[in-house]
C-alpha positions in Angstrom: -19.8 -30.2 -20.8 -18.4 -32.2 -17.9 -19.0 -30.4 -14.6 -17.1 -31.3 -11.4 -18.5 -30.0 -8.2 -17.2 -29.4 -4.7 -19.5 -31.0 -2.1 -19.8 -30.7 1.7 -17.9 -32.9 4.1 -19.8 -35.6 6.1 -19.5 -33.6 9.3 -21.8 -31.0 7.6 -19.0 -28.3 8.0 -16.8 -27.2 5.1 -13.4 -25.8 6.1 -12.7 -22.5 4.2 -9.2 -23.6 3.5 -10.1 -27.1 2.4 -12.8 -25.5 0.3 -10.5 -23.2 -1.6 -8.0 -26.1 -2.2 -10.8 -28.4 -3.5 -12.1 -25.6 -5.7 -8.6 -25.3 -7.2 -8.2 -28.9 -7.5 -11.6 -29.8 -9.0 -12.2 -32.7 -6.6 -15.5 -33.8 -5.1 -16.5 -35.1 -1.7 -19.6 -36.9 -0.4 -22.7 -34.5 0.1 -25.0 -34.7 3.1 -28.5 -33.0 3.7 -28.3 -29.7 5.6 -30.1 -26.5 5.7 -27.2 -24.3 5.0 -24.6 -25.3 2.5 -21.1 -23.6 2.9 -18.3 -23.4 0.4 -15.7 -20.8 -0.6 -13.6 -19.3 -3.2 -10.2 -17.6 -3.1 -9.5 -13.9 -3.0 -5.9 -12.9 -3.6 -4.0 -9.5 -3.8 -0.9 -9.5 -6.1 2.0 -7.8 -4.6 4.4 -8.0 -7.5 3.7 -4.5 -8.5 4.2 -3.1 -5.1 7.8 -3.5 -4.1 8.5 -2.5 -0.6 4.8 -2.5 0.6 3.1 -4.7 3.1 -0.2 -6.3 2.2 -3.1 -3.8 2.6 -5.6 -4.3 5.2 -9.5 -3.9 4.8 -12.7 -5.6 3.5 -13.5 -6.3 -0.1 -17.2 -7.2 -0.6 -18.8 -9.2 -3.3 -22.3 -9.3 -4.6 -24.3 -12.6 -5.3 -27.3 -12.0 -7.7 -29.5 -13.9 -10.1 -28.7 -13.8 -13.7 -31.3 -12.2 -16.1 -30.9 -15.0 -18.5 -29.0 -18.3 -18.7 -25.6 -18.0 -20.3 -25.0 -19.7 -23.8 -22.8 -22.4 -22.5 -25.3 -23.6 -19.7 -26.2 -27.2 -20.1 -29.6 -28.8 -20.2 -29.8 -29.2 -16.5 -29.2 -25.4 -15.9 -31.7 -23.5 -13.7 -31.8 -19.8 -12.9 -31.3 -19.3 -9.2 -33.6 -17.2 -7.0 -32.7 -14.6 -4.3 -34.3 -16.6 -1.6 -31.8 -19.4 -2.1 -28.9 -17.1 -1.3 -28.1 -17.1 2.5 -25.6 -14.2 2.3 -25.8 -11.8 -0.8 -22.6 -9.9 0.1 -19.8 -12.2 1.1 -16.7 -10.4 2.3 -12.9 -11.0 2.0 -11.1 -9.7 5.1 -7.5 -8.8 4.8 -5.5 -8.1 8.1 -2.1 -7.5 6.5 -0.9 -10.9 7.5 -1.5 -12.8 4.1 -2.3 -11.7 0.7 -4.7 -14.7 0.0 -7.9 -15.4 2.0 -11.1 -17.7 1.5 -14.5 -16.1 1.1 -17.5 -18.2 2.3 -20.5 -18.8 0.1 -23.8 -19.7 1.9 -26.9 -21.2 0.4 -30.0 -22.8 2.0 -30.4 -26.3 0.8 -34.2 -26.5 1.7 -34.9 -23.6 -0.6 -34.3 -25.6 -3.7 -37.4 -27.3 -5.0 -36.0 -29.5 -7.9 -32.7 -31.0 -9.0 -30.6 -29.0 -11.4 -27.5 -26.8 -11.8 -28.7 -23.5 -10.4 -26.9 -20.5 -11.5 -26.1 -17.3 -9.7 -23.8 -14.3 -10.5 -20.8 -13.3 -8.5 -19.1 -9.9 -8.8 -16.5 -7.9 -6.7 -17.5 -4.5 -5.5 -15.0 -1.6 -5.7 -12.4 -2.2 -3.0 -12.1 1.3 -1.7 -8.4 0.6 -0.9 -5.9 3.1 -2.4 -3.8 1.4 -5.0 -5.9 -1.8 -5.2 -7.4 -2.4 -8.8 -10.9 -3.9 -8.9 -11.3 -7.5 -10.5 -14.6 -6.6 -12.0 -14.9 -9.6 -14.3 -18.3 -11.4 -13.8 -18.3 -15.0 -12.4 -21.1 -17.5 -12.1 -21.8 -19.9 -9.1 -22.9 -23.2 -10.1 -24.9 -24.9 -7.3 -25.6 -28.6 -8.1 -28.8 -29.9 -6.5 -29.9 -33.6 -6.4 -32.6 -35.7 -4.8 -31.9 -36.2 -1.1 -33.1 -39.8 -1.6 -32.1 -40.9 -5.1 -33.4 -44.5 -4.6 -36.9 -43.2 -3.8 -37.4 -39.5 -4.7 -39.7 -37.9 -2.0 -39.5 -34.1 -3.1 -36.6 -33.4 -0.6 -33.3 -32.1 -2.0 -29.7 -31.5 -1.1 -26.7 -29.5 -2.5 -24.2 -32.0 -3.8 -21.6 -29.4 -4.9 -20.7 -25.9 -5.9 -18.5 -24.2 -8.5 -17.3 -20.7 -9.1 -16.6 -20.3 -12.9 -15.7 -17.5 -15.3 -18.1 -15.8 -17.5 -17.5 -18.1 -20.3 -18.0 -21.1 -18.0 -14.5 -22.5 -18.9 -12.4 -21.8 -15.8 -13.5 -23.3 -12.5 -10.7 -22.1 -10.3 -13.0 -19.6 -8.7 -10.2 -17.2 -7.8 -10.5 -13.4 -7.8 -7.2 -11.5 -7.9 -6.4 -7.8 -7.4 -3.2 -6.0 -8.3 -1.7 -3.8 -5.7 0.1 -1.0 -7.3 2.5 1.4 -5.3 5.2 3.9 -6.1 8.5 5.4 -4.5 8.9 8.7 -2.7 12.5 10.1 -2.7 13.9 12.9 -1.0 17.3 14.2 -2.4 19.5 16.5 -0.5 21.5 19.2 -2.2 23.8 21.9 -0.7 24.5 25.4 -1.9 26.5 28.4 -0.8 30.2 29.1 0.0 29.9 28.2 3.6 28.0 24.9 3.0 29.7 21.7 4.4 29.4 18.1 3.2 30.0 17.0 6.6 26.8 18.5 8.0 24.1 16.1 8.7 20.4 16.7 8.3 17.6 14.7 9.7 14.4 14.0 7.6 11.1 12.7 8.8 8.5 11.5 6.3 5.1 11.1 7.9 2.6 8.9 5.9 -1.1 8.5 6.3 -3.4 5.8 4.8 -6.1 3.8 6.7 -5.4 0.6 4.8 -1.6 0.6 4.4 0.3 -1.9 6.8 4.0 -1.0 5.9 6.5 0.7 3.6 10.3 0.4 3.2 12.9 3.1 3.8 16.3 3.2 2.3 19.2 5.7 2.0 22.0 6.1 -0.3 23.8 8.4 -2.8 21.8 10.5 -5.2 21.5 8.5 -8.4 22.3 5.2 -6.8 20.1 2.1 -7.6 18.8 0.8 -4.2 16.8 -2.1 -5.7 19.0 -4.7 -4.1 19.0 -2.9 -0.7 16.5 -4.6 1.7 16.0 -1.3 3.7 14.0 -1.0 6.8 10.3 -1.9 7.2 8.3 0.9 8.6 5.0 -0.2 10.1 1.7 1.7 10.1 0.0 2.2 13.4 -3.6 3.6 13.4 -3.1 4.6 9.9 0.2 6.5 10.3 3.9 5.6 9.7 6.9 7.6 10.1 10.2 7.1 8.2 13.2 8.9 9.6 16.8 9.0 8.4 19.9 11.2 8.5 21.6 12.1 5.3 24.2 14.6 4.0 24.5 16.6 0.9 24.4 14.4 -2.2 22.5 11.7 -0.5 18.9 10.5 -0.5 16.0 9.1 1.5 13.8 6.6 -0.5 10.6 5.1 0.6 8.8 2.5 -1.4 5.5 0.9 -1.2 3.2 4.1 -1.4 0.0 3.7 -3.3 -1.7 6.5 -5.2 -3.5 9.0 -2.9 -1.5 8.3 0.2 -0.8 11.5 1.9 2.6 12.6 3.4 4.6 15.6 5.0 8.3 16.0 5.1 10.1 17.7 7.9 13.8 18.8 8.1 15.5 19.0 11.4 19.0 18.5 13.2 21.6 20.9 14.6 23.1 21.8 11.1 19.7 22.6 9.6 19.3 25.8 11.6 22.2 27.4 10.0 20.8 26.9 6.4 17.9 28.2 4.4 15.8 25.5 3.0 13.9 25.3 -0.5 11.8 22.5 -1.8 11.5 21.4 -5.5 8.4 19.3 -6.1 6.4 20.2 -3.0 5.3 23.4 -1.2 6.7 24.5 2.2 4.5 25.3 5.1 3.8 29.1 5.3 6.0 30.6 7.9 8.4 27.6 8.0 11.0 26.5 5.4 11.6 23.2 7.3 8.2 21.5 6.9 6.1 20.8 3.7 2.4 21.1 3.4 0.5 17.7 3.1 0.9 16.1 -0.2 -0.9 13.3 -2.0 1.0 10.6 -3.9 0.5 10.4 -7.7 0.3 7.6 -10.0 4.1 7.5 -10.5 7.3 7.7 -8.5 8.0 11.1 -7.0 11.2 13.0 -6.4 11.5 15.9 -3.9 14.8 17.9 -4.1 15.8 19.7 -0.9 18.3 22.5 -1.3 20.2 23.9 1.8 22.0 27.1 1.4 24.6 28.7 3.6 26.9 31.6 2.7 29.7 33.2 4.6 29.2 36.7 5.8 29.9 39.4 3.3 33.3 41.2 3.3 31.6 44.4 4.5 30.2 42.5 7.4 33.5 41.0 8.2 35.2 44.6 8.5 32.4 45.9 10.6 32.6 43.0 13.0 36.4 43.4 13.2 36.3 47.3 13.7 37.1 47.2 17.4 40.0 45.0 16.9 41.2 47.1 14.1 41.0 50.2 16.3 43.1 48.3 18.9 45.8 47.5 16.3 45.9 51.0 14.9 46.4 52.3 18.5 49.1 50.0 19.2 50.8 50.8 16.0 50.6 54.5 16.7 52.1 54.1 20.1 55.0 52.2 18.8 55.8 54.8 16.3 55.7 57.7 19.0 57.9 55.7 21.2 60.5 55.1 18.5 60.6 58.8 17.8 61.0 59.8 21.5 64.2 57.4 21.7 65.5 58.8 18.5 65.3 62.5 19.8 66.9 61.5 23.1 70.0 59.9 21.3 70.5 63.1 19.3 
């Protein structure tokens, strides 16, 4: 099997960006003798399953170890690596929310290798610990190609000439790890009920989201039942793990927030001048005890969620109207009685 290795640059430092590019391209560069050999592999988060979401932030760690045995595809020059040859057994990919692909450094001590050969190490991703991010748990191998430092006159000194990250079957040398970031939508739909409800009334809804790794979500408004896929919406950023999406909607309209991973928590609050005249009921979430305008803290499930909010307002009952109008009725009755008496008096005078 032909193996192409990535080597250090002549300056003794290997740029992480160039290292990742070289790994993908399968090119080689001249090696130099150095105590620590630095290379890198690419770590990517796929956002295609997370519409409306920003790249999550946080650290994803990896574990470099020693194989229990050589894999079947290993060539005649393959050698089992040792723990002492690994400079950093837990390399880390750090995501800041700015980009979804980063390079992860791999460090080995050149002076700990005692013979030429293709030294093999295992490389595996640890559980990310980021809500919505799936672990890429597939095993990879790291091939470290060690040669004589002085090939013309070998003197028991060695250098690392190149490094590859390969899949478990030894076939793919791209060296990339990829995680899918899956998110869902939370939709608040407004419905009106009662004989005194008005479609002109406006209600303010505030959705407060909490997640230590999320960076942004997207908020959109429209008619209930409308497809808002092509609506760019408004990006809502997280600050210290919290984001707030606020919108004003009327009866028959909705507030839709996309980009929420499973387990992200949220609360919903209804407010505005019109809201005080309505009673509010929630379908899909529980209201806070003692207040029908706010919900208890909820957690996103592994699917889209719809919360229907119904505001009810009825006109006062007829009995109530008569009671409220009693003083005015008494005045009208008195005025009518006075008119009748006056007419009778005039009639008696004429006779």
